[in-house]
N, C-alpha and C positions, 0 to 999 in steps of 0.2 A: 582430854579436849585442853585449852589452856582456858582460865581462867581471866579476866582484866578488871572484876570489882576488886576492891580497897578491902583489906582484911575490918574485921569489925571492930578491933579498937584503934583504929586510927584514930589520929589527931586532927579534927580540922582544921588548920590556920587559915586566917583572910586576911594577914596585915601582913604588911613587911618588920616593922619594929617586933611583933610576936615571933616571925622565924627568925630573928638574928636574936633575940633572949634564947632561945633554941640552940643554935649554931655559937654563941657565945660561951653556952653551959656545958654542948659539948667540946670547944677548945679548951675548956676547965677541967676538961677530964673527968664533969661529973653523969655522963649519960652512959659510956658505955659505947651502943652500938645505936649508930642513927639512922634512921632511913625517911628520906625524905623523895615525897612524888607529888607529879602536877605536869599541868596541861606545858606544854617547851613556852618561848615566849614572856614565862613570868621572869627571870630572872635567878632561878632558882642557885645556879651557878656562879654566878656571879657575887652573891650574898655569902655562899660559904666561903669565895675564896679573899672573901672583905672582912668577914672575922675571924679567918687563923691568919690573918697578915701575909694574905698571897697578892700578887700581883694580879695584873689581867692573866697574863701567859701561863698562870699558876705557879709560878718562883717565890722560892719563899723572900719577905721585904728585909727578912733576919733570919738568925743563925738561930736551927735546932725551933724553925718555924712549925713547917708541916708537908706531907707529902699530898700532891695531887696530880690523878691517874685517870686521863681517858680511856676507855671503852675498847679504843683500837689498838692498844699496847698487847705486846707479845707475852705471851705466860713468864717465856724464861728473863725478857724489859721486866717483869712485873716482879720476881722475885727479888732480883739485885736493887731495884728502889726498894724496896720494903726492908732488903737488907743494910742499905744506905741508910735508910733514913728508920729504923728500929727503934722503938721507942715514942715516936713520936706521932700527931693525929693523922691520919689516913683518911683522904676522901676520891670514892673510888664514882667516876661519871662513867654514867650510859652504861646501864648493869645487864642491860639485854646481852648487847656486845661481852662482854666478860664471860657470863655465863651459859655463852655458844660455845663457848670455849672448853674442854675437859681439863686442860692442865690449870686452865685458871680455876676452876672448880675447886681441885685437886687443891690450890693455895689458900682460898678464901674459905672454905670449909675451918678449917683450923683459924684462922687469922679474925674472923666471925665468930669465934665459941665464945661459947660465957665466960670461961678463965678468965682471970686480970694477966696472966702469964700464957704465953702461947709462943708454940714450940710449930715453926716454919721448916720445910723439908726439899731438899732438891736435887735428890739421891744420882747425879749420872755426871760423867767424866767433864761434862761442861763447867760446872762453879769451879775445880779444881785449875782448871785452864786460865778461866778469869783472876783465877786470885779471892776466891768467895768460898763460904765453908757451905758444904753441905746441907747444914743444919744451925740454926740458930732460934734465939728467944727472943721474942717484944713484948712489950705491955703495950703497945700501939691500940688506941683506941679509933675504930673505924664509922665515916659516914658514907652511904651509898643515896645516890640521885640515880634518881630515874622516871619518865615522863608517867608512867602507864605500871602496875606490878604485876604480873604473871607468876599465879602458882602455880611454872612448868614441873616441880617436882620434889623429891623428898627435900633437896636441899634448899630451895628455893622457899617450902613448908617452916622450915629448920630457922629459917632468919624474918620468918614473920611473928615466932614464939623469942627471941632473944629480943630482936629490935624494938627500940620510940620509934613508930613508925608514923612519917606527920604527912598529911596532903594539901600540898601547900595551892589554894585555889581564890588567890585575889580579884574579887570583882573589878569591874573595870577601872571605875573611879577611883580606887586605891593603886591601880596599874597607872593611870595618866597620874598622880601623884607624885610614884614615886620617878617617872621621865620627868617632870618639871625639875627635880633636883640637876640634873644632868643634862639633861635635850637641850640643845641650843640655836635650834635651829626655829624661832616665832612660826615663818609664816604655819612650817606644818601643823607646829603642835597648835595654833589654833585652829585649823583647819580640822583636826580628829576633837580636837575638845568640843566641836559642835555637833560628834557624832557619838558622841561616849556612849549614850544610854541607848545607841540604836543597833551597839555593834555585838556580835553571838560571844565573842570572847577576844575581847582589844591584847593584841602579845607588845611586848617592847621592840621586836621585831619591826612592826609596821612603819616605827618614828623613823629608822633607820633607812628602812625601802622607800619610804614618803621622801627622805632627805637625797636617798641619790638621787631618784629618779627628776627631783628639782631640778638640784644643782647640775642633772645633764641636761640640763635644757629640754624637756619635755613639756609641749605645752597641755599635754590631757593628763599630768601625772595627779591631781586629783581626783579625776572618774578612773583612775589606774589601780589609786592606792582605796577606793569606795570598794573594788572588784574583791582586793586582796581581805579587805573587812568584812564582806558578805554580811553587808546589815540587810533587812527587808526590800525584796527586791521591787519593789513602788520606791522607796527610798532612794535606791539606786539610778531610778528616771531622773527624780528629783535632783541629785545630786549631779547627773551630765545635765540637766535645761541649765542649772546656774553657774554652769563653767561655756556655757555654751553664750559667745559676745554676741551675737545675733540676736538676742533674747535683750532688751533694754529694761522691761519691764517686770513686773512681779504678773502684771494680769494676761501678760505676751507669755512666759513661762508656763500658766494657767494653760491657756490654750492650747499651748504646743503638748503640755501634759494630757487634755482630756484625746487630743488626736494620739496620740504615739499608744496611751493604754486604754482607752475606751474608758476611763474613768470622772468622775464628776471634778465641776471647778471646786465643789466644798471639799471633797475628798483630797487635793490639791493642798489646800490651803489647813486641813487639818492636820497631814500628815506633815508639814510644813512647820506648823507649830511645837511640833515635838523636836527639833532639833534646839542645840543652846543658839542662841542672837551670837 
């Protein structure tokens, strides 16, 4: 049976500045093996690319920068990239997919070992036909990114023992402030701002989805975005009333709220007071 609980020695990181500090130390070669866990939509991958001088595509912005690999890469493709970028920092994103491929696991075991210099092998005719050695050494240090950690087998448990493990869990206000630095749709940003304290787990993807819906001309984009963010169902009802053009006053919205939910007028105003102005 797989476990999704985080290891006992995990370091909880709640701010982007803290995460950036760890990533910079990794980029400088000081941390060796780094494992970054955290829910989707918090920008783990983007922060890693920034710290390592990578563009959004994962392409190095300067020579001798780093290697970024997504989980859907084939094993031989991974071997080829590790050879081409030997001795550079390596970021492996979507660890679950990589560990689903036994050939990738065979490469990851020595790559994520505790030695300073690692020996990576691929003993087949394919390497010779591509002009790649069937064995090489590298001093690459490795960062692994995953949404959750599964102690699938002995290989995964060995990583737990060797890695500095971070659980990136920023609160909603931290995610919201991070979005402010790059998100340029004020109407969507200000709408989300009202609901920050009422969303279970805010995602940076909510901002982009809201922007796409609004720019596509959907009049009910606010209500659709609210459903994605999944706040309290009573607040969701209030959101729908706020966007109803036929209800022009708060008193009219309160009466409609009572009819729709069976709750009181006082409940409407109490819930609405929880929203940011």
